[in-house]
Backbone as a chain_set.jsonl record, in Angstrom:
{"seq": "MPGASVLADTILANNPGHLFAYIVRGEVAARLNDTAKLRQSRADFIKHYDAEMKADRKEYEEHKPVLASFLAEARKS", "coords": {"N": [[-3.429, -3.699, -9.675], [-1.121, -2.033, -9.756], [-1.968, 0.209, -11.237], [-3.846, 1.364, -9.547], [-2.241, 2.128, -7.429], [-0.694, 4.075, -8.673], [-2.715, 5.898, -9.202], [-3.372, 6.73, -6.574], [-0.962, 8.003, -5.88], [-0.979, 10.055, -7.767], [-3.253, 11.491, -7.044], [-2.396, 12.496, -4.558], [-0.209, 14.012, -5.388], [-1.438, 16.057, -6.766], [-3.254, 17.009, -4.907], [-2.289, 17.36, -1.977], [-2.667, 15.397, 0.946], [-5.227, 14.556, 0.398], [-7.999, 12.611, 1.143], [-9.003, 10.443, -0.342], [-6.809, 9.302, -1.598], [-5.506, 7.905, 0.425], [-7.421, 6.043, 1.035], [-7.513, 4.571, -1.346], [-4.858, 3.615, -1.362], [-5.021, 2.062, 0.947], [-6.91, 0.121, 0.205], [-5.533, -1.196, -1.842], [-3.364, -2.194, -0.373], [-4.74, -3.892, 1.417], [-5.792, -5.821, -0.331], [-3.464, -6.942, -1.211], [-2.554, -8.088, 1.034], [-0.777, -6.648, 2.638], [0.103, -5.738, 5.504], [1.613, -3.752, 6.785], [1.615, -1.551, 5.0], [-1.109, -1.131, 4.871], [-1.678, -0.391, 7.509], [-0.182, 1.977, 7.549], [-1.53, 3.526, 5.609], [-3.969, 3.875, 6.866], [-3.179, 5.295, 9.155], [-2.189, 7.642, 7.97], [-4.54, 8.575, 6.821], [-6.11, 9.155, 9.107], [-4.47, 11.123, 10.215], [-4.784, 13.254, 8.411], [-7.472, 13.636, 8.296], [-9.218, 15.487, 9.842], [-8.436, 18.115, 8.999], [-8.837, 17.89, 6.244], [-11.585, 17.39, 6.085], [-12.537, 19.833, 6.852], [-11.994, 21.25, 4.618], [-14.132, 21.018, 3.004], [-14.764, 19.575, 0.613], [-16.467, 18.74, -2.355], [-16.515, 16.089, -3.259], [-16.114, 14.664, -0.934], [-18.476, 15.009, 0.44], [-20.188, 13.692, -1.297], [-19.361, 11.087, -1.008], [-19.651, 10.197, 1.621], [-20.35, 7.772, 3.112], [-18.267, 5.997, 2.396], [-15.984, 7.306, 3.34], [-16.624, 7.392, 6.08], [-16.688, 4.671, 6.7], [-14.016, 3.866, 6.174], [-12.699, 5.461, 8.02], [-13.725, 4.448, 10.43], [-12.661, 1.84, 10.384], [-9.949, 2.502, 10.386], [-9.657, 3.72, 12.871], [-10.132, 1.573, 14.539], [-7.901, 0.034, 14.232]], "CA": [[-3.023, -2.966, -8.497], [-0.189, -0.936, -10.035], [-2.714, 1.392, -11.668], [-4.461, 1.974, -8.366], [-1.159, 2.791, -6.686], [-0.374, 5.3, -9.42], [-3.828, 6.815, -8.955], [-3.192, 7.311, -5.234], [0.173, 8.936, -5.956], [-1.41, 11.204, -8.567], [-4.168, 12.276, -6.197], [-1.602, 13.232, -3.562], [0.628, 15.007, -6.076], [-2.302, 17.178, -7.13], [-3.987, 17.485, -3.721], [-1.657, 16.749, -0.79], [-3.548, 15.138, 2.075], [-6.569, 14.141, -0.036], [-8.351, 11.365, 1.813], [-9.216, 9.34, -1.282], [-5.522, 8.645, -1.869], [-5.231, 6.953, 1.508], [-8.386, 4.955, 0.876], [-7.021, 3.744, -2.454], [-3.67, 2.901, -0.871], [-5.47, 1.066, 1.9], [-7.552, -0.972, -0.531], [-4.457, -1.948, -2.504], [-2.632, -2.921, 0.672], [-5.6, -4.961, 1.932], [-5.889, -6.874, -1.344], [-2.151, -7.587, -1.312], [-2.221, -8.561, 2.385], [0.388, -5.899, 3.11], [-0.396, -5.118, 6.736], [2.37, -2.528, 7.103], [1.105, -0.463, 4.157], [-2.489, -0.874, 5.289], [-1.576, 0.366, 8.756], [0.305, 3.323, 7.21], [-2.584, 4.273, 4.922], [-4.956, 4.242, 7.887], [-2.589, 6.346, 9.994], [-2.158, 8.86, 7.156], [-5.929, 9.012, 6.7], [-6.483, 9.791, 10.372], [-3.651, 12.334, 10.367], [-5.266, 14.317, 7.532], [-8.937, 13.638, 8.27], [-9.868, 16.704, 10.345], [-8.153, 19.25, 8.107], [-9.467, 17.662, 4.949], [-13.032, 17.548, 6.199], [-12.786, 21.279, 6.914], [-11.828, 21.781, 3.26], [-15.48, 21.003, 2.437], [-14.704, 19.125, -0.779], [-17.713, 18.167, -2.849], [-16.396, 14.635, -3.342], [-16.255, 14.093, 0.405], [-19.915, 15.003, 0.725], [-20.804, 12.682, -2.16], [-18.898, 9.742, -0.638], [-19.607, 10.133, 3.084], [-20.293, 6.416, 3.669], [-16.932, 5.418, 2.167], [-15.095, 7.962, 4.296], [-16.986, 6.951, 7.43], [-16.283, 3.273, 6.839], [-12.563, 3.789, 6.269], [-12.341, 6.078, 9.298], [-14.036, 3.491, 11.507], [-11.641, 0.776, 10.336], [-8.656, 3.082, 10.772], [-9.668, 3.945, 14.323], [-10.086, 0.261, 15.208], [-6.584, -0.615, 14.122]], "C": [[-2.026, -1.843, -8.801], [-0.901, 0.345, -10.458], [-3.359, 2.115, -10.499], [-3.42, 2.705, -7.534], [-0.752, 4.093, -7.361], [-1.472, 6.34, -9.209], [-3.678, 7.497, -7.599], [-2.062, 8.337, -5.238], [-0.207, 10.204, -6.712], [-2.348, 12.103, -7.768], [-3.367, 13.111, -5.214], [-0.703, 14.284, -4.2], [-0.185, 16.26, -6.404], [-3.008, 17.815, -5.94], [-3.398, 16.836, -2.47], [-2.65, 16.604, 0.364], [-4.93, 14.64, 1.7], [-6.873, 12.744, 0.483], [-8.543, 10.188, 0.863], [-7.921, 8.601, -1.593], [-5.221, 7.597, -0.81], [-6.205, 5.781, 1.471], [-7.92, 4.014, -0.229], [-5.804, 2.951, -2.012], [-4.056, 1.786, 0.106], [-6.115, -0.132, 1.221], [-6.512, -1.832, -1.239], [-3.72, -2.803, -1.479], [-3.452, -4.099, 1.204], [-5.659, -6.126, 0.942], [-4.571, -7.63, -1.512], [-1.693, -8.176, 0.026], [-0.944, -7.92, 2.927], [-0.041, -5.104, 4.35], [0.337, -3.832, 7.095], [1.842, -1.347, 6.291], [-0.348, -0.133, 4.495], [-2.5, -0.032, 6.555], [-1.133, 1.81, 8.469], [-0.789, 4.147, 6.517], [-3.657, 4.723, 5.907], [-4.435, 5.362, 8.781], [-2.55, 7.673, 9.242], [-3.562, 9.444, 7.001], [-6.358, 9.764, 7.956], [-5.738, 11.112, 10.562], [-4.236, 13.513, 9.584], [-6.781, 14.526, 7.599], [-9.55, 14.985, 8.69], [-9.659, 17.897, 9.411], [-8.854, 19.09, 6.762], [-10.986, 17.829, 5.014], [-13.413, 19.027, 6.315], [-12.665, 21.926, 5.545], [-13.148, 21.766, 2.486], [-15.472, 20.644, 0.946], [-16.016, 18.439, -1.157], [-17.656, 16.638, -2.856], [-16.499, 13.959, -1.973], [-17.727, 14.002, 0.794], [-20.598, 13.88, -0.058], [-20.442, 11.25, -1.756], [-18.746, 9.585, 0.879], [-19.545, 8.711, 3.633], [-18.922, 5.751, 3.504], [-15.94, 6.002, 3.168], [-15.365, 7.48, 5.718], [-16.527, 5.524, 7.685], [-14.77, 3.147, 7.006], [-12.075, 4.378, 7.594], [-12.593, 5.109, 10.445], [-13.012, 2.366, 11.55], [-10.28, 1.284, 10.795], [-8.579, 3.279, 12.278], [-9.608, 2.643, 15.107], [-8.674, -0.305, 15.25], [-5.477, 0.176, 14.762]], "O": [[-2.083, -0.794, -8.159], [-0.486, 1.442, -10.083], [-3.407, 3.344, -10.473], [-3.689, 3.779, -6.997], [-0.496, 5.095, -6.692], [-1.185, 7.527, -9.054], [-3.841, 8.713, -7.495], [-2.198, 9.417, -4.662], [0.201, 11.302, -6.333], [-2.24, 13.328, -7.817], [-3.629, 14.303, -5.052], [-0.463, 15.336, -3.607], [0.321, 17.38, -6.329], [-3.323, 19.005, -5.956], [-3.953, 15.863, -1.96], [-3.369, 17.541, 0.714], [-5.733, 14.33, 2.581], [-6.094, 11.811, 0.284], [-8.27, 9.047, 1.235], [-7.942, 7.393, -1.828], [-4.731, 6.513, -1.128], [-5.852, 4.659, 1.834], [-7.935, 2.795, -0.058], [-5.722, 1.748, -2.258], [-3.476, 0.7, 0.081], [-5.888, -1.273, 1.623], [-6.607, -3.059, -1.232], [-3.484, -3.991, -1.7], [-2.911, -5.185, 1.416], [-5.583, -7.287, 1.344], [-4.556, -8.798, -1.9], [-0.583, -8.697, 0.135], [-0.139, -8.574, 3.589], [-0.484, -3.96, 4.253], [-0.265, -2.915, 7.654], [1.644, -0.261, 6.835], [-0.76, 1.024, 4.411], [-3.254, 0.936, 6.655], [-1.648, 2.751, 9.073], [-0.952, 5.331, 6.81], [-4.189, 5.827, 5.791], [-5.181, 6.279, 9.124], [-2.849, 8.719, 9.819], [-3.745, 10.66, 7.044], [-6.899, 10.867, 7.879], [-6.317, 12.099, 11.016], [-4.185, 14.65, 10.053], [-7.306, 15.48, 7.026], [-10.335, 15.556, 7.933], [-10.611, 18.602, 9.077], [-9.397, 20.051, 6.217], [-11.594, 18.358, 4.083], [-14.509, 19.416, 5.911], [-13.175, 23.026, 5.328], [-13.274, 22.415, 1.448], [-16.093, 21.323, 0.128], [-16.587, 17.669, -0.384], [-18.631, 15.973, -2.503], [-16.926, 12.808, -1.877], [-18.158, 13.025, 1.406], [-21.483, 13.201, 0.464], [-21.142, 10.307, -2.125], [-17.826, 8.92, 1.354], [-18.757, 8.453, 4.543], [-18.477, 5.02, 4.39], [-15.151, 5.273, 3.769], [-14.432, 7.193, 6.469], [-16.033, 5.21, 8.768], [-14.296, 2.411, 7.871], [-11.149, 3.852, 8.211], [-11.754, 4.971, 11.335], [-12.547, 1.983, 12.623], [-9.55, 0.589, 11.502], [-7.538, 3.029, 12.887], [-9.087, 2.614, 16.222], [-8.301, -1.024, 16.177], [-4.322, -0.251, 14.743]]}, "num_chains": 1, "name": "protein.A"}
């Protein structure tokens, strides 16, 4: 889990607002049963979702199902 957390931090350092960072943070939080961090990762994802999707990143197109799934879970919570 520490490596995944570092990955999320690195993604955000290089690309502030990148949705994959919040997904990684959310997965780490879920596996550690850290509901506060999971809730925060979902809120951050939603906060950045619209702007990031307008950025038209290739990786977002390639991983649409992952983004859609995380968005649906984030909106439920």
